[in-house]
C-alpha positions in Angstrom: 33.6 0.9 -1.4 34.9 -1.7 -3.8 35.3 -0.9 -7.5 32.6 -2.3 -9.7 33.6 -4.9 -12.3 30.9 -4.0 -14.7 32.0 -2.4 -18.0 31.0 1.2 -18.5 27.8 1.1 -20.6 27.5 3.2 -23.7 25.1 6.2 -23.9 21.9 5.6 -25.8 22.1 6.4 -29.5 19.6 9.2 -29.2 21.5 11.0 -26.4 23.3 14.2 -27.0 26.9 13.1 -27.2 28.1 16.6 -26.5 26.3 16.9 -23.1 28.4 16.8 -19.9 28.1 13.2 -18.5 28.8 11.9 -15.0 29.7 8.3 -14.4 29.2 6.7 -10.9 30.5 3.2 -10.1 29.3 1.8 -6.7 28.0 -1.3 -5.0 25.9 -2.2 -2.0 25.7 -5.2 0.3 22.3 -5.9 1.9 21.8 -8.5 4.7 18.2 -9.8 5.0 17.7 -11.2 8.5 15.3 -14.1 9.4 15.1 -15.1 5.8 13.4 -18.4 6.4 10.4 -16.6 7.9 10.5 -13.7 5.5 7.9 -13.3 2.8 6.6 -16.9 2.6 3.5 -15.8 0.8 3.7 -14.9 -2.9 3.7 -11.2 -3.4 5.2 -10.3 0.0 8.4 -8.2 -0.2 11.1 -6.5 1.9 12.9 -3.3 1.0 16.6 -2.5 1.7 17.7 0.8 3.3 18.5 3.6 0.9 22.0 3.6 -0.7 23.6 6.1 -3.1 26.9 6.8 -4.9 29.4 8.7 -2.9 29.5 11.4 -5.5 25.7 12.2 -5.4 24.0 11.5 -2.1 20.7 12.9 -3.5 20.5 9.9 -5.9 18.8 7.3 -3.6 18.5 3.7 -4.6 16.9 0.7 -2.9 16.7 -3.0 -3.4 13.5 -4.9 -3.2 13.2 -8.6 -2.6 10.2 -10.9 -3.1 11.3 -14.1 -1.3 8.6 -16.2 -3.0 8.0 -14.3 -6.3 5.3 -11.8 -7.0 3.1 -13.6 -9.6 2.2 -17.2 -10.4 4.8 -17.3 -13.2 7.7 -16.7 -10.7 6.3 -18.2 -7.5 8.9 -20.3 -5.7 11.7 -18.0 -7.0 13.4 -15.0 -5.4 12.6 -11.8 -7.4 15.1 -9.0 -7.0 14.7 -5.3 -7.9 16.9 -2.2 -8.2 14.7 0.9 -7.7 15.6 4.6 -8.2 13.7 5.6 -5.1 14.6 9.3 -4.8 16.1 11.7 -7.4 15.1 15.1 -8.7 17.6 15.2 -11.5 17.5 14.0 -15.1 16.9 10.5 -16.3 19.9 8.2 -15.7 21.2 5.2 -17.6 22.4 2.2 -15.6 23.8 -1.3 -15.8 22.9 -3.5 -12.8 24.4 -6.8 -11.5 23.0 -8.9 -8.7 24.8 -11.6 -6.8 24.5 -13.6 -3.6 27.4 -13.8 -1.1 27.4 -17.3 0.4 28.5 -18.2 3.9 32.2 -18.3 2.7 31.7 -14.7 1.4 32.0 -16.0 -2.2 30.0 -14.4 -5.0 27.5 -16.9 -6.4 24.4 -16.8 -8.7 25.5 -13.7 -10.5 22.9 -12.1 -12.8 24.6 -9.4 -15.0 22.1 -7.4 -17.0 23.5 -7.0 -20.4 21.4 -3.9 -21.3 21.7 -0.3 -20.3 18.5 0.6 -18.7 16.8 4.1 -18.4 15.7 5.1 -14.9 13.6 8.0 -13.6 12.4 8.3 -10.0 10.2 5.4 -9.0 11.3 3.1 -11.9 12.8 -0.3 -11.2 14.7 -3.1 -12.9 13.7 -6.7 -11.9 15.2 -10.2 -12.2 12.0 -12.1 -11.8 13.6 -15.6 -11.4 16.8 -14.8 -9.6 17.2 -18.2 -7.8 14.8 -20.8 -6.6 13.8 -20.4 -2.9 14.3 -24.1 -2.1 17.9 -23.9 -3.3 18.6 -20.9 -1.0 17.0 -22.8 1.9 18.9 -26.0 1.2 21.7 -26.7 3.7 23.8 -28.0 0.9 23.9 -24.7 -1.0 25.8 -22.9 1.7 24.0 -19.7 0.7 22.5 -18.7 4.0 24.6 -17.3 6.9 22.7 -19.0 9.7 19.3 -17.4 8.8 20.7 -14.4 7.0 20.7 -13.9 3.2 23.3 -11.5 1.8 22.6 -9.8 -1.5 25.2 -7.9 -3.5 24.3 -5.2 -6.1 26.8 -3.6 -8.4 25.9 -0.6 -10.5 27.3 1.8 -13.1 25.2 4.9 -13.6 25.6 7.5 -16.3 23.5 10.7 -16.6 23.6 13.6 -19.1 22.9 17.0 -17.5 21.2 18.4 -20.6 18.3 16.0 -20.4 17.1 17.6 -17.1 14.7 20.1 -18.4 12.3 17.9 -20.3 12.5 14.9 -17.9 12.0 16.7 -14.6 8.3 17.2 -15.5 7.7 13.4 -15.8 9.9 12.3 -12.9 6.7 11.0 -11.2 3.8 9.2 -12.9 1.0 11.6 -13.7 -1.4 10.0 -11.2 1.1 10.4 -8.3 1.7 14.0 -9.3 -2.1 14.7 -9.3 -2.5 13.2 -5.8 0.4 15.3 -4.6 -1.0 18.5 -6.1 -4.5 17.9 -4.6 -3.0 17.1 -1.2 -1.2 20.4 -1.4 -4.4 22.2 -2.4 -6.2 20.8 0.7 -3.2 21.5 3.1 -2.5 25.0 1.9 -6.2 26.0 1.9 -5.7 28.2 -1.2 -8.9 29.3 -3.0 -11.2 27.6 -0.4 -14.8 28.6 -0.9 -16.7 26.4 1.7 -16.3 25.8 5.4 -17.4 22.6 7.1 -18.2 23.2 10.8 -17.8 20.4 13.4 -18.5 21.7 16.9 -16.1 24.5 17.5 -13.7 23.4 14.7 -13.7 24.4 11.0 -12.4 22.7 8.0 -11.9 24.8 4.9 -12.4 23.1 1.5 -13.3 23.5 -2.1 -16.9 23.1 -3.4 -15.8 21.6 -6.7 -13.9 18.8 -5.0 -16.5 18.0 -2.3 -19.4 18.2 -4.8 -17.6 16.2 -7.4 -16.8 13.4 -5.0 -19.9 13.2 -2.8 -23.5 13.4 -4.3 -24.7 14.2 -0.7 -22.4 17.2 -0.4 -23.2 18.2 -4.0 -26.9 18.5 -3.1 -26.1 20.4 0.1 -24.0 22.9 -1.8 -26.6 23.5 -4.5 -29.7 24.1 -2.6 -30.8 27.0 -0.3 -27.9 29.4 -0.8 -28.1 33.1 -1.7 -25.9 34.4 -4.4 -22.6 35.5 -2.9 -23.3 34.0 0.5 -20.4 32.4 2.3 -21.1 28.7 2.5 -20.8 27.1 5.9 -22.1 23.6 6.4 -22.6 22.2 9.9 -21.8 18.5 10.3 -23.3 17.0 13.4 -22.6 13.6 15.0 -19.1 13.4 13.8 -15.7 14.1 15.2 -13.5 16.7 13.5 -10.5 14.4 13.0 -12.8 11.9 11.3 -14.2 14.5 9.0 -10.7 15.8 8.2 -9.6 12.3 7.2 -12.7 11.9 5.0 -12.2 15.2 3.3 -8.5 14.3 2.6 -9.7 11.1 1.0 -12.1 13.0 -1.2 -9.1 15.0 -2.5 -6.5 12.3 -2.8 -8.3 8.9 -2.8 -6.0 7.9 0.0 -6.5 7.6 3.8 -4.0 7.0 6.6 -4.7 5.2 9.8 -8.0 3.8 8.8 -7.6 0.7 11.0 -7.8 2.9 14.1 -11.1 4.6 13.1 -12.6 2.2 10.6 -16.0 2.1 12.2 -16.4 5.9 12.4 -14.9 6.4 9.0 -17.3 3.7 7.6 -20.3 5.7 9.0 -19.0 8.9 7.5 -18.4 7.2 4.1 -21.9 5.9 4.1 -23.3 9.3 5.1 -21.5 11.1 2.3 -22.0 8.3 -0.2 -18.4 7.4 -0.8 -18.4 3.7 -1.9 -14.6 3.4 -2.5 -14.0 4.6 1.1 -16.6 2.1 2.4 -14.7 -0.7 0.6 -11.5 0.3 2.3 -13.2 0.3 5.7 -14.8 -3.1 4.9 -11.4 -4.6 4.1 -9.9 -3.2 7.3 -12.8 -4.6 9.5 -12.6 -8.0 7.8 -9.0 -8.3 8.7 -9.6 -7.5 12.4 -12.5 -9.9 13.1 -12.2 -11.7 16.5 -14.5 -13.6 18.9 -15.1 -10.4 20.8 -16.1 -8.2 17.8 -17.6 -10.6 15.3 -21.2 -9.8 16.2 -20.5 -6.0 16.3 -19.0 -6.2 12.8 -21.9 -8.3 11.6 -24.3 -5.6 12.8 -22.2 -2.9 11.0 -22.1 -4.9 7.8 -25.8 -5.2 7.8 -26.4 -1.6 8.7 -24.1 -0.2 6.0 -24.8 -2.9 3.3 -21.4 -4.6 3.2 -22.2 -8.0 1.8 -18.6 -9.3 1.8 -18.0 -8.4 5.5 -21.4 -9.8 6.4 -20.7 -13.1 4.8 -17.3 -13.3 6.4 -18.7 -12.4 9.9 -21.5 -14.9 9.5 -19.1 -17.7 8.5 -16.7 -16.8 11.4 -19.5 -16.8 14.0 -20.9 -20.2 12.7 -17.4 -21.7 12.9 -16.9 -20.4 16.4 -20.4 -20.3 17.7 -19.7 -22.0 21.1 -17.1 -19.3 22.0 -19.0 -16.4 20.5 -22.1 -17.3 22.5 -20.2 -16.5 25.7 -19.5 -12.9 24.6 -21.5 -9.7 25.5 -21.9 -9.1 21.8 -24.0 -12.3 21.4 -26.3 -11.1 24.1 -26.7 -7.7 22.3 -27.3 -9.5 19.0 -30.0 -11.7 20.7 -31.8 -8.7 22.2 -31.6 -6.1 19.4 -31.1 -8.1 16.2 -33.1 -11.3 16.5 -33.4 -11.6 12.7 -29.6 -11.8 12.4 -29.5 -14.4 15.1 -32.0 -16.6 13.2 -29.9 -16.1 10.0 -26.8 -17.4 11.9 -28.6 -20.4 13.4 -30.4 -21.3 10.3 -27.3 -22.6 8.6 -24.7 -24.5 10.7 -21.0 -24.3 10.3 -19.7 -25.7 7.0 -17.2 -28.0 8.9 -20.0 -29.8 10.7 -22.2 -31.1 8.0 -22.9 -34.3 9.8 -23.2 -32.7 13.2 -26.6 -32.0 14.9 -28.1 -28.5 14.4 -26.9 -25.7 16.6 -28.8 -25.2 19.9 -31.2 -22.3 19.6 -31.1 -21.3 23.2 -29.8 -17.8 23.8 
């Protein structure tokens, strides 16, 4: 690993000068493949593998690249980050330098941060306007290696061991720590006081969480129980794995794999009156609409009162009505939901304002 050319930054003036300090000098080269097709949309990003100083493998850093900026103010530029991704130790102080290595392996477009930054786990430093994207793509710049972009990051990191005690507590943002703690509460099943029964499976949970998140479950937990009675609620018409995902969402506000079960999770979210979860399902369904499922999603949107999904499905069907009319879903729509069919045919596709009205034969 080559020696870093950055000067050693001074410790902050409010640091304890007598504390034992460690200094790490290191650099990292990151090759981004298929750069021309990478992150063409503003806000898209790619992450580097983890890297760390040889002296402390627990201190894991990453680089992040937004190939077309992340806000309107830096659109058209490469935005580059250094992120302290994983570290359980104290706060660290660091100087960062970013460069590009051109196709002759020369260091170009160097951005040397003149400040000593403070990092804790999850914190990043960003150069918002590192270099214009069109300059990188230009054949005259000689920056790309074929279609590969090579970034060079040099760092000097200093940390003082005596700062560990008071900083370990805030190594994660409070909201992330809260989600972590509630997830652990659900996973460990400590202090559970209610059981949800689905078929022959049971899910243990906490009344305060379920009742606080779902007004439906709140009502079920309040009415018809004798004092001291163990509460067991039977949930019919739902698979256990779906109920488990919904319960986990009520604890953490997060859900994994929703795109694989979005229709079932949507039904459960409506049943338990969880509007935030319904919105997540709506966004997932909207992103997956096709000729084959457009009528199905339109029916779901109507049933579960999802105006954005309904509007999107209506527009999609009108724009592709000739192809959609050939699907089994269209026949189902015609037979079971004639009012929706009329609504579709009432307003033709926006792209055919001068075209004749759609045929009404079904």
